[in-house]
C-alpha positions as CSV (number, residue, x, y, z in Angstrom):
1,M,57.8,11.9,-13.2
2,T,56.8,12.6,-9.4
3,V,53.7,14.8,-8.1
4,I,53.6,16.9,-5.5
5,G,50.3,17.9,-4.3
6,I,49.8,20.8,-2.1
7,T,46.5,22.2,-0.3
8,G,45.6,23.8,2.5
9,P,43.1,26.5,3.7
10,S,41.8,29.6,1.6
11,G,44.7,32.6,1.9
12,A,47.4,30.2,3.8
13,G,50.1,30.6,0.8
14,K,49.4,27.3,-1.3
15,G,50.2,29.7,-4.5
16,A,53.3,31.2,-2.8
17,I,54.6,27.8,-2.4
18,S,53.9,26.8,-6.1
19,R,55.5,29.8,-7.4
20,I,58.3,29.2,-5.8
21,L,58.3,25.4,-7.2
22,N,57.8,26.4,-10.2
23,E,60.0,29.5,-10.5
24,K,62.9,28.0,-8.1
25,Y,62.6,24.6,-9.4
26,G,60.9,24.5,-13.0
27,F,58.4,22.4,-12.1
28,P,55.3,23.1,-14.1
29,V,51.9,23.6,-11.6
30,L,48.2,22.4,-12.4
31,D,46.7,25.2,-10.7
32,A,43.2,23.8,-9.6
33,D,41.6,26.9,-9.2
34,E,42.8,28.3,-12.5
35,I,41.3,25.2,-14.1
36,Y,38.0,25.7,-12.5
37,H,38.2,29.6,-13.3
38,S,38.5,28.6,-16.7
39,L,35.8,25.7,-17.0
40,V,33.2,28.2,-16.0
41,S,34.5,31.8,-17.7
42,A,32.7,30.2,-21.2
43,P,29.9,27.9,-21.9
44,S,30.8,24.3,-20.5
45,D,29.3,21.0,-19.4
46,C,30.7,22.2,-15.6
47,L,28.9,25.7,-16.0
48,S,25.6,23.8,-17.5
49,E,25.5,21.6,-14.4
50,I,26.0,24.8,-11.6
51,E,23.2,26.7,-13.5
52,K,20.8,23.7,-13.3
53,E,21.2,23.0,-9.7
54,F,22.1,26.8,-8.7
55,G,19.8,28.8,-11.0
56,N,20.6,31.4,-13.9
57,A,21.0,34.2,-11.2
58,V,24.7,33.0,-10.6
59,I,25.1,33.1,-14.6
60,Q,26.4,36.8,-15.8
61,K,25.0,38.3,-19.4
62,N,28.0,37.3,-21.0
63,G,27.5,33.7,-20.4
64,S,30.2,33.2,-17.5
65,L,29.7,32.4,-14.0
66,D,29.0,35.2,-11.5
67,R,31.4,34.3,-8.7
68,R,30.0,36.6,-5.8
69,A,26.7,35.8,-6.6
70,L,27.9,31.9,-6.0
71,S,29.8,33.0,-3.1
72,N,27.1,34.4,-1.5
73,L,24.7,31.0,-1.6
74,V,27.6,29.1,-0.9
75,F,29.6,30.1,1.8
76,G,28.8,30.5,5.6
77,E,27.6,27.9,8.0
78,V,23.9,27.4,7.1
79,N,25.3,26.7,3.3
80,K,27.0,23.6,4.0
81,E,25.1,21.7,2.1
82,K,25.0,24.1,-1.0
83,L,29.0,24.2,-0.8
84,N,28.9,20.0,-0.6
85,L,26.8,20.0,-4.1
86,L,28.9,22.5,-5.7
87,N,32.2,21.0,-5.0
88,K,30.3,17.4,-6.3
89,I,29.4,19.4,-9.4
90,T,32.9,20.8,-10.5
91,H,35.5,18.1,-8.7
92,K,34.7,16.1,-11.6
93,H,35.7,18.3,-14.6
94,V,38.5,19.6,-12.9
95,V,39.8,16.2,-12.3
96,A,39.8,15.2,-15.9
97,E,41.1,18.2,-16.8
98,I,44.2,17.2,-14.7
99,D,44.1,14.1,-15.4
100,S,44.7,14.8,-18.9
101,S,47.5,17.6,-18.3
102,L,49.4,15.0,-16.3
103,S,49.3,12.4,-19.2
104,A,50.4,15.2,-21.2
105,L,53.8,15.8,-19.1
106,E,54.6,12.4,-18.3
107,N,57.9,11.6,-19.5
108,K,58.5,15.3,-20.0
109,V,59.1,16.7,-16.9
110,K,60.9,15.8,-13.6
111,A,57.9,16.5,-11.5
112,C,54.9,18.8,-11.5
113,V,52.8,20.4,-9.0
114,I,49.1,20.0,-8.4
115,D,47.9,22.7,-6.5
116,A,44.4,22.1,-5.0
117,P,42.4,23.5,-2.1
118,L,40.1,20.2,-2.0
119,L,43.4,17.9,-3.5
120,I,41.9,15.6,-0.1
121,E,38.2,15.6,-1.2
122,A,38.8,15.4,-4.7
123,D,40.7,12.0,-3.9
124,L,43.3,14.1,-6.2
125,C,46.3,12.6,-3.5
126,S,45.7,9.8,-5.0
127,K,47.4,11.0,-8.1
128,C,50.5,12.3,-5.7
129,D,53.3,10.8,-5.1
130,L,54.2,13.7,-2.1
131,T,51.5,16.2,-0.5
132,L,52.1,19.2,1.5
133,S,49.8,21.3,3.2
134,V,50.3,24.8,4.2
135,I,48.4,26.5,7.2
136,A,48.8,30.1,8.2
137,P,46.7,32.2,11.4
138,K,43.4,33.1,10.3
139,E,44.1,36.5,10.8
140,I,46.3,36.4,8.7
141,R,44.5,34.3,5.7
142,A,41.8,36.8,6.4
143,Q,43.7,39.4,5.1
144,R,45.0,37.9,2.3
145,I,41.7,36.7,0.9
146,S,40.6,40.4,1.5
147,Q,43.2,41.9,-0.2
148,R,43.4,39.1,-3.0
149,D,39.6,39.0,-3.9
150,G,38.7,42.5,-3.3
151,I,36.2,41.4,-0.6
152,D,35.8,43.2,3.1
153,M,37.3,41.3,6.2
154,D,33.6,39.9,7.2
155,S,33.3,38.1,4.0
156,A,36.7,37.1,3.9
157,L,36.0,35.4,7.6
158,K,32.8,34.0,6.4
159,R,34.7,31.9,3.6
160,I,37.5,31.3,6.1
161,N,34.7,29.4,8.5
162,S,33.3,26.9,6.1
163,Q,36.4,25.4,5.3
164,K,38.2,22.5,7.8
165,E,40.4,23.4,10.7
166,D,44.3,22.9,10.3
167,E,44.2,19.4,11.6
168,F,42.6,18.1,8.9
169,Y,45.1,19.2,6.1
170,I,48.0,18.4,8.8
171,N,46.7,14.9,9.1
172,N,45.8,14.0,5.7
173,T,49.0,15.3,3.8
174,D,53.0,14.3,4.2
175,V,54.4,17.3,5.4
176,S,52.4,20.3,6.6
177,I,54.2,23.8,6.3
178,S,53.3,26.9,8.4
179,N,53.0,30.4,6.5
180,D,53.4,33.5,8.3
181,G,54.0,35.6,5.4
182,D,58.0,35.6,5.5
183,L,58.9,34.8,2.2
184,P,62.7,33.9,2.1
185,L,61.7,31.7,5.3
186,L,59.0,29.7,3.5
187,T,61.7,29.8,0.3
188,A,64.0,28.3,3.0
189,K,61.2,25.5,4.5
190,V,60.5,24.5,0.6
191,E,64.2,23.9,-0.4
192,I,64.9,21.6,3.0
193,I,62.0,19.6,1.6
194,M,62.6,19.0,-1.7
195,R,66.5,18.2,-0.3
196,E,65.2,15.4,1.8
197,R,62.8,14.0,-0.8
198,G,65.7,13.9,-3.3
199,M,63.9,16.5,-5.3
200,I,66.9,18.6,-6.2
């Protein structure tokens, strides 16, 4: 089984590429964000560690994570230490879930996808045979994040400015794809890469 890792900054289009690989080629997708959200939507070891470090103000009455409250604490130039702490807590739990899923898929599919914004930082690259990064202009990313998450542009830009620059992703992955929002063009770029790598 070939493992394809996809990463890039928020709003660049990781999800779009994952959907192309899933819908067009049938590759199952392990979405690190979805795994994280499942871990913090109900009582779990991960959620307990977050509450211990950030306080009960980030926990909703129903026991799930208050993502907006936590975002306000960790995003922004002055909050990098808090963001690093959050990532340190969540990485190990998300990686453990991905390891379990990879084991379950072994010998059952030709390829699978790990979609992870922190693919590099969490060392998920070491589990991948091919790594792709997707980048896009900050203005386009901010618009996508604002629409997707229901936040204003200032909050979206604050999130973007907490992340690494494009060069980090380009320099640490096998292939980089630029995504300006043209889905047919993005699909064609993905197909070229898959053909070059003998995946289709």
